[in-house]
C-alpha positions in Angstrom: -0.1 0.0 0.1 3.0 2.5 1.0 4.6 1.7 -2.8 1.4 2.5 -4.3 0.6 5.5 -2.4 4.5 6.9 -3.6 4.0 6.4 -7.1 0.9 8.0 -7.2 1.8 11.4 -5.3 5.0 11.5 -7.5 3.8 12.9 -10.9 1.6 15.8 -8.8 4.7 16.7 -7.5 6.4 16.9 -10.9 3.5 18.6 -12.5 4.4 21.2 -9.5 8.0 21.8 -10.7 7.0 21.6 -14.3 4.7 24.7 -13.9 7.3 26.9 -11.3 9.9 25.8 -14.3 7.9 27.1 -17.4 7.0 30.5 -15.1 10.8 30.9 -14.2 11.6 30.6 -17.1 8.7 33.3 -18.5 10.7 35.5 -16.4 14.5 34.1 -17.0 12.8 35.5 -20.8 12.2 38.9 -19.9 15.0 39.6 -17.7 17.4 38.5 -19.9 16.2 41.3 -22.6 15.1 43.2 -20.6 17.4 46.1 -22.0 15.4 45.6 -25.2 11.8 45.4 -23.4 12.8 49.1 -21.5 15.3 51.2 -23.6 12.9 49.6 -27.2 9.7 51.1 -25.8 11.5 54.3 -24.3 13.3 55.0 -27.7 9.5 54.6 -29.9 8.3 57.1 -27.5 10.5 59.6 -28.2 10.5 59.2 -32.1 7.1 59.8 -31.9 7.3 62.5 -29.7 10.1 63.7 -31.6 7.2 63.2 -35.2 4.4 64.9 -33.3 6.6 68.5 -33.5 6.2 68.4 -36.7 2.6 67.6 -36.9 0.9 70.8 -38.3 -1.2 71.5 -34.8 -5.0 71.7 -35.6 -7.4 74.5 -33.3 -10.9 73.9 -32.8 -13.6 77.0 -32.5 -16.5 76.2 -30.4 -19.7 78.2 -31.2 -22.7 78.4 -28.8 -26.7 78.8 -30.0 -30.2 79.1 -29.0 -32.1 77.1 -31.1 -35.7 79.0 -32.2 -38.3 78.3 -28.8 -41.2 76.4 -28.9 -45.0 77.8 -27.6 -47.5 75.2 -27.8 -50.2 78.6 -26.7 -51.6 78.5 -29.7 -53.5 75.6 -30.4 -55.8 76.8 -27.2 -56.3 79.8 -29.2 -56.6 78.2 -32.4 -59.7 76.1 -31.1 -61.4 78.1 -29.6 -61.6 81.0 -32.5 -64.4 79.9 -35.0 -64.2 76.0 -34.2 -63.3 75.9 -38.2 -60.2 74.5 -38.9 -58.4 74.2 -34.9 -57.7 70.3 -35.2 -55.3 71.9 -38.2 -52.8 72.5 -35.3 -52.1 68.9 -34.2 -51.6 68.2 -38.0 -48.4 70.8 -37.4 -47.3 69.8 -33.8 -45.8 66.7 -32.7 -41.9 68.2 -33.0 -40.7 65.9 -29.7 -37.3 66.8 -29.9 -36.4 70.3 -32.0 -32.9 70.3 -31.1 -31.9 66.7 -32.8 -33.3 68.3 -35.6 -31.6 71.2 -35.6 -28.7 69.5 -35.0 -29.6 67.1 -38.3 -29.8 70.7 -40.3 -26.3 71.8 -39.4 -25.1 68.3 -40.9 -27.3 68.7 -44.1 -25.9 68.7 -47.6 -27.9 71.7 -48.1 -25.8 73.2 -44.9 -22.6 71.6 -46.3 -23.4 72.8 -49.8 -23.8 76.3 -48.5 -20.3 76.3 -46.7 -18.4 75.1 -49.9 -19.6 77.6 -52.1 -19.0 80.5 -49.3 -15.6 79.6 -48.8 -14.6 77.7 -51.8 -13.5 74.9 -49.9 -12.5 72.4 -53.2 -9.9 74.4 -53.7 -8.5 74.9 -50.2 -8.8 70.4 -49.8 -8.0 70.0 -53.1 -10.7 67.8 -53.5 -12.1 66.9 -57.4 -16.1 66.1 -56.0 -18.4 67.9 -53.7 -19.0 64.5 -51.6 -15.4 64.3 -51.1 -15.5 67.6 -49.4 -18.6 66.6 -47.6 -17.4 63.9 -45.6 -14.6 66.0 -44.8 -16.5 68.7 -43.3 -18.0 65.7 -41.2 -14.8 64.5 -39.7 -13.4 68.1 -39.0 -17.2 69.0 -37.3 -18.5 68.4 -34.1 -22.3 68.9 -32.9 -24.1 68.2 -30.3 -27.5 69.5 -28.1 -27.1 69.5 -24.3 -29.9 68.9 -21.6 -29.5 72.7 -21.7 -31.1 72.7 -24.9 -28.1 75.3 -26.2 -26.5 73.4 -29.2 -22.5 73.3 -29.8 -20.5 73.1 -33.0 -17.3 72.6 -33.2 -14.4 73.4 -36.6 -10.8 71.4 -36.7 -8.7 73.6 -38.2 -4.7 74.6 -39.2 -5.9 78.0 -39.3 -7.7 79.4 -35.8 -9.1 82.3 -37.4 -10.6 80.7 -40.4 -12.3 77.6 -38.0 -14.1 80.5 -36.1 -15.0 81.7 -39.6 -16.7 78.5 -40.9 -18.1 77.7 -36.8 -19.7 81.2 -37.3 -20.7 80.5 -40.7 -22.8 76.9 -40.0 -25.4 79.4 -37.9 -25.9 82.0 -40.3 -26.2 79.2 -43.0 -28.9 77.2 -40.8 -30.9 80.2 -40.6 -31.0 80.7 -43.7 -32.6 77.3 -44.3 -34.7 78.1 -41.2 -36.1 81.2 -43.4 -37.4 78.5 -46.6 -38.5 75.8 -43.7 -41.4 75.7 -41.5 -40.6 73.6 -38.1 -42.7 74.9 -35.1 -45.7 74.0 -34.7 -47.0 77.7 -35.5 -44.8 78.2 -38.3 -46.5 75.3 -40.0 -49.6 76.9 -38.7 -48.7 80.1 -40.7 -47.1 78.1 -43.8 -50.7 75.9 -44.6 -53.1 79.0 -44.1 -51.1 81.5 -45.5 -51.2 78.9 -48.5 -55.2 78.7 -48.3 -56.1 82.7 -47.8 -53.5 83.0 -51.0 -56.3 80.4 -53.0 -59.3 81.8 -51.3 -58.2 85.8 -52.5 -57.9 84.4 -55.8 -61.0 82.9 -55.9 -62.7 85.5 -54.1 -61.6 88.6 -57.0 -62.9 85.8 -59.6 -66.3 85.6 -58.1 -66.4 89.1 -57.5 -65.5 90.8 -61.0 -68.4 87.6 -62.4 -71.0 89.2 -60.0 -69.9 92.7 -61.0 -69.8 91.7 -65.0 -73.4 90.3 -64.5 -75.0 93.8 -63.8 -78.4 93.8 -61.3 -81.4 94.3 -62.9 -85.0 95.4 -60.9 -85.4 92.1 -60.3 -82.8 91.0 -58.6 -83.7 94.2 -56.3 -86.8 92.4 -55.7 -85.5 89.3 -54.8 -83.1 90.8 -51.9 -80.2 88.1 -52.4 -78.0 89.5 -49.2 -80.6 87.9 -47.5 -81.5 85.2 -49.0 -77.8 83.3 -49.9 -75.8 85.1 -47.2 -76.5 82.6 -44.7 -76.2 79.7 -47.5 -73.2 80.7 -48.4 -71.7 81.2 -44.7 -72.6 77.5 -44.1 -71.4 76.3 -47.0 -67.7 78.1 -46.6 -68.1 76.5 -42.5 -69.2 73.2 -44.2 -65.7 73.3 -46.3 -63.3 74.1 -43.0 -64.5 71.8 -41.2 -64.0 69.4 -43.8 -60.2 70.9 -44.2 -60.1 70.2 -40.3 -61.5 66.8 -40.6 -58.7 65.4 -43.2 -55.7 67.3 -41.4 -57.4 65.6 -37.8 -57.0 62.2 -40.0 -53.5 62.2 -40.3 -52.9 62.4 -35.8 -56.1 61.3 -34.4 -58.1 57.9 -34.8 -61.5 57.8 -36.1 -62.4 56.4 -32.5 -60.4 59.8 -31.3 -63.4 61.9 -28.9 -62.4 65.3 -30.9 -62.4 63.4 -34.4 -65.9 62.3 -33.2 -67.0 65.9 -32.6 -65.7 67.2 -35.6 -67.7 64.6 -37.9 -71.3 65.3 -35.5 -69.8 69.3 -36.0 -69.6 68.6 -39.6 -73.2 66.7 -40.1 -75.3 69.8 -38.0 -74.0 71.8 -40.4 -74.5 70.1 -43.3 -78.3 70.3 -41.6 -78.3 73.3 -41.7 -77.5 73.9 -44.9 -80.1 71.6 -46.0 -82.6 74.1 -44.6 -81.6 76.7 -44.9 -81.4 75.9 -49.2 -85.0 74.8 -49.0 -86.2 78.1 -47.6 -84.3 80.4 -50.0 -85.2 77.9 -53.3 -87.9 79.9 -54.4 -86.8 83.5 -54.2 -83.2 82.5 -55.5 -84.8 80.4 -58.5 -87.7 83.0 -59.2 -87.1 84.6 -63.5 -84.7 86.2 -64.5 -82.2 86.7 -61.7 -81.7 82.8 -60.6 -78.2 84.0 -62.3 -77.7 87.1 -59.9 -78.5 85.1 -57.0 -75.8 81.9 -58.0 -73.1 84.5 -58.5 -73.4 86.5 -55.4 -74.2 83.2 -53.6 -70.5 82.5 -54.6 -69.4 85.5 -53.8 -70.4 85.3 -50.1 -69.3 81.5 -49.7 -65.8 82.8 -50.4 -65.8 86.1 -48.9 -66.4 83.8 -45.7 -63.9 81.2 -46.3 -61.6 84.2 -46.7 -62.3 85.8 -43.6 -62.1 82.1 -42.2 -58.5 82.1 -43.1 -57.1 84.9 -42.7 -58.4 85.0 -38.8 -56.7 81.4 -38.6 -53.2 83.3 -40.4 -53.2 86.1 -38.4 -53.3 84.0 -34.7 -50.6 82.1 -37.0 -48.5 84.5 -37.3 -48.9 85.9 -33.7 -48.1 82.7 -32.2 -45.1 82.4 -34.5 -43.5 85.8 -33.1 -44.1 84.5 -29.4 -41.6 81.8 -30.6 -39.0 83.8 -31.2 -38.2 81.6 -34.3 -34.9 83.3 -34.4 -31.9 82.0 -33.4 -29.9 83.0 -30.3 -26.1 82.7 -30.4 -25.0 82.7 -26.9 -21.2 82.1 -27.5 -20.4 83.5 -31.1 -17.2 81.7 -32.5 -13.7 83.5 -31.8 -10.2 82.1 -32.8 -8.3 79.9 -30.6 -5.0 80.4 -29.1 -4.5 77.3 -28.0 -4.0 74.1 -30.0 -6.0 71.0 -30.3 -4.0 68.5 -31.7 -1.7 67.1 -31.7 -1.6 65.6 -28.2 2.6 65.3 -28.0 2.3 63.8 -24.4 -0.9 61.4 -25.8 0.7 59.9 -28.6 4.2 58.9 -26.4 2.5 57.3 -23.7 0.1 55.1 -26.4 3.3 54.2 -29.0 5.5 53.3 -25.8 2.9 51.1 -24.5 2.1 50.0 -28.0 6.2 49.1 -28.6 5.9 47.3 -25.2 3.5 44.8 -25.9 4.9 44.1 -29.3 8.4 43.6 -28.0 7.6 41.6 -25.4 5.4 39.3 -27.3 8.2 39.2 -29.5 10.5 37.8 -27.0 8.3 34.8 -25.6 7.9 33.7 -29.2 11.8 34.1 -30.0 12.2 32.1 -27.1 9.2 29.4 -27.7 10.8 28.6 -32.0 14.2 28.3 -29.5 13.3 25.3 -27.6 10.9 23.8 -30.3 14.4 23.6 -32.0 16.0 22.1 -29.2 13.2 19.9 -28.7 13.3 17.3 -32.2 9.7 16.2 -31.7 9.1 19.7 -32.7 12.0 20.8 -34.7 10.5 18.0 -37.0 7.2 19.1 -36.5 7.9 23.4 -37.4 10.0 21.7 -40.2 7.1 20.7 -41.6 4.5 23.7 -40.9 7.5 25.6 -42.5 6.8 23.8 -45.4 3.4 23.3 -45.6 3.2 27.4 -45.9 5.7 27.8 -48.3 3.4 25.3 -50.6 0.2 27.5 -49.5 2.4 30.6 -50.8 2.9 29.1 -54.1 6.8 28.8 -53.1 8.9 26.0 -53.6 
């Protein structure tokens, strides 16, 4: 029993010795190449530090600005006016994160192309295509928005004065883009009603000209078209406005939404009133030769009422837009930076030293492993076979 126990314990002890010998071999390898592992990385770090002095310095110009702020109070005032077009406000609203939109606009091709043409960047960066210059701008420009709502833009260039000019030009070109785009809720409403108002004005002018060209006879005067068709024309205009409202509400409300159902009920009620008004005024409107005049007068009153509705909503949208202050407020304009931001010489030297030390340490271990393998006949034969297979794979004899 004693011999068996000793035979079982001996291999375990020997394995422990082998592990200790392997660790000692690694330590011995490091000590034998200590000069290389210390002086090599230091030399590489000094060389990298010297090269960093030859790199042209880069300056970063920074500007901070506050984008246009939105107000939501205009929504309630629209819903309270006339009850005809209030739902259009919801169609224009829904901007969840305006800061992200302004960041995207600053990074758009429109702004980039404007800067390229303004500063002749194709010649400055020696590029053949605008696409290449836009890529260069994207690498030199950094745009970020903070929780405080302020957007910061950084631009890098070797000329500090030029870097400041481009950074400020970014904000100026953003203002140009905003002048032709409607981003806020009030801007979208103002733009929509402006178009509707122009169309209603043109139609109102045509209706007025048609009414004037028809002339007025004694029969038309006796029919009193003012009392006969004014109510009908106003109801028709309100129905048209309500239909526009429902069309806009379908973009952001479901058919089961209370506001949508209420608008539908109001439309049904207006149509019922129109039917009754038309029935009450049918006889005088179609009596004899004044029928054409009454029809033209009704059309004129219809577009007049529609024009008034759109005009009121347009003015409300303009007031809300003015309250929003749709201008860019520059907090910190870009000025020529006094200190360079790149290259960071100390960081380059440290990283080069660490990388060189790791590569040399790996190379020392691999070299020692190859030496040990050549000393072992079995491993040497495997290395020879591996070398031959590698040559065949590369097509060498």
